[in-house]
N, C-alpha and C positions, 0 to 999 in steps of 0.2 A: 626274335631278339630276346636275350636274357637280361639280367640285371647288370652284368659286367662284360659280357661278350656278345658276339653276333650269333652265338648258338642259342638254343631254346632254354627256357628256365628249367625244364625237366633235365636237360643235359647238364646244366650247372649243378643241380641238386644231386644228380647221379655221380658226377665227378667229384664234387666237393662235400659229399655227405659226412665224411669224418670231420671236416673242418667246421661244418655247421653244428654238429653234435658237440665238438670241443668248445664252441662259443656258448652254446646253451647249457652244457654241463661241464664246467671247467675243473671238476674235482680231480680227474685223473688223465683225461684225454689230450689236453694241449700239447705235452711233449711228444706224444705219439703222432698227433696231427702235424706238428711242425716237421718231424722227420719224414713223414709221408709226403707232405707238400714239397719239402726240400729236395727229396730224391726224385719224385715224379716230375716236378717242375724245374729241376736243376737250378735250385736257388740255394747257393752256398750259405748265405746268412741264416736261413731257416734250419739247415743241418746243424750249424754251430749253436743256434738258439735252442734246438731240441736237447742238446747235451747240457747246456747251462740250466734250462728249466727243469730237466730231469733231476739235476742236483738240488735245485731249489725245492722241488716237490718232495723229494726223499728227505731232505733236511728238515723241511717244514713239518711234515707228518711225523717224523721221528721225534722232534722236539715236542710236538703236540701230545704224544703218548705219555710224556713225563711231566709236562707242565700244562695240563688241561685247563686249569683255573686261572691262567695268566691272561689278563686282558690285552696286554701288549702282543702276546703271541697270537691271539685271535686276530688282531689287526694285521700282523705280519703275514699270517696264513691267508687272510682275505686278500691282501695286496698281491701275494704270489699267484693266487688263483685268478684274480682279475687281470693282472698283467699278462698271464699266459693267454687268456682269452683275447685280450687286446692285440697281442702280437699276431694271433691267427687272423683276426679281423683286418689288421693292417695289410697283411700279405695275401688276403683271399682273392682280391681282384687280379693282382699280378699272377698268382698261381693259376687261376682259371684261364687267363689269357695265354699264358705260356703253354698250358696243356693243349689249348685249341691250336696254337701255332705249331706245337709238336706233331699234330696230326697232318700238318701241311708241309712243314720244313723240318730239317734237323736242327734243333736248338742246341746251344752250347752253354756250359757252365760259365758264370761270370760275364755273360754277354747280355746287354739290355736290348730289348726290341720295342720299337714303336708300333704297338698293336694296331691302333687306328689307321696309321699311315700304311701299314702292310695290308690291312683288309681293303683299304681304298685302292691300293695298287692291284690287289687280287681281283677286285670287282671290275676294274678297268681292263685287266688282261682277259677277263671272261667275255667281255662284250666288244673289245677292240681287236680287230685283226691287224696283221702287218700292213696289208694294203690300206686300211683305214689310217694307220699311223703315218704311212708315207704320204697319203693324200693330205693329212693335216700339216705335215712338214712342208709340202709344196705350197699350201695356202699361206703358211707363215713366211715362207720365202718371198712370196709375192707381196705380202702386207708390210713386211719390215723393210726399211729403206737402207739401213747401214750395210755397206758392202761386205765388211768383214764377217758380220753375222750371217748375211746371205750366203757367203762362201762356206761358212761352217755348216749351215743347213744343207747345202748341196753335197758336201762331203758326207754328212750323216745319212743322207738319202741313199747314196751309192753304197756306203758301208752296210746299211741296214738290208739292202737288197742282197748283198753278197753273204752276209751272216745268216740270214733267215732262209736262204734258198734251199728248197727241197728237204726241209727238216722241220716238221710241225712242233716237235718238243722244244727245240732250240728257239723257234719263233715265239712260243708261249712264254718261255723263260725271259727272252729278250724284251718282250712287251711288258712283262711284269716288273722287270728291273728298271726300265728306262722311260717308258712312255709318259707316265704321270709327271715325273720330275722335269723332263725335257719340255713338255708342252707348257708346264707351269712357268718355267724360265722364259720361254719365248713369249708367252702371254704378258709376263711382267715387262719384258723389254719393249714389246709393242705399246703397252700402256705408257711407258716412259717416253717413247717417241711421240705419242699422241698428246701428252701433256705439254710438250715443247718447253719444259722447264730447263734452265741451265744454271746449275750451281754445283758446289763441290760434292754435295751428297748425291746428286743425280749422276754426276760424272763418275763418282766412285761406284755407284750401283751398276752403271753401264759397263764399266771396266771389269767388275767382278763377274757379271754374266758372260761377257765375252771370253774371259779367262776360263770360266767353268765350261763353256761350250768347247773350247780347245781341249780341255781335259777329257770331256766326253768323247771327242773324236779319237783321242789317244786310247781310251778304254775300248771303243769300238774296234780299233785296229788290233788291240790285244785279243779281243774275242775272236776276230777273224783269224788271227794267227793260231789261236788255240784250236779253232775248228779245223783249220787246214792240217795242223799237226795230228789231230784226232782222226781225220779222214785217212791220212797216210798210214797211221797205226792200224786202222781197221782194214785197209787194203792189204797190209803186210800179214795180218792175222788170217784174213780170208784166204790169201794165197798159200800160207803155210798149211792151213786146214785142208785146202783142195789138193795140194801136193801129197799130203799124208794119206788122204783118201785114195788117190791114184795108186800109191804104194801098197796100201792095204788090199786093193783090188788086183794087185799083181801087174798093173799096167806100166809101172816104172821100176 
């Protein structure tokens, strides 16, 4: 574990070396570090900041050449250097986390990612198999009393089996996307049932979870549809390749 990520401290130092140097020696490096962090981490604000602070640095040093003895200019130049280092420090954690995520998924510009939640999901996907997830759903189906929720769980079980059948890669992605959130919702609903409380807040929470589970089923159905469409495409491509091979061999 590092200071800001689930990677080692050595990894954080290796990836963020320019950022650390810019904080320690803010005389020239901050604009370069901002640009590097912005491009590598796909952080638009840092790219814009690198342009602004480049102007500040050039302007500050240019004025310093002509007005060296000005106390106000010394304060202004100090403020420019300090603010550059502070911007680097403010974005350092986000930058390192986005670089780590970049090694796992394809990150996008102007898109925020919940790093801790993603790593939690990733950890679950590494230790939880599809059969484990289905077993957990069956357990929740037995524990929860509300019929609509039990029906939603039954639908999710059948769709999970269909979606993850004979495809390890899809299974891993499926568990990573859904397992943690679904189990968390079902656990919350079970706790609400056990509490036996009945008020507007509880009823609203129950309704929200039931509605979310219906949305989950819709998402599962879309994933199954996409998988079926992909399988048909694969069959078509394989067929075309096979026919072309027969033609190349002079058999057709």
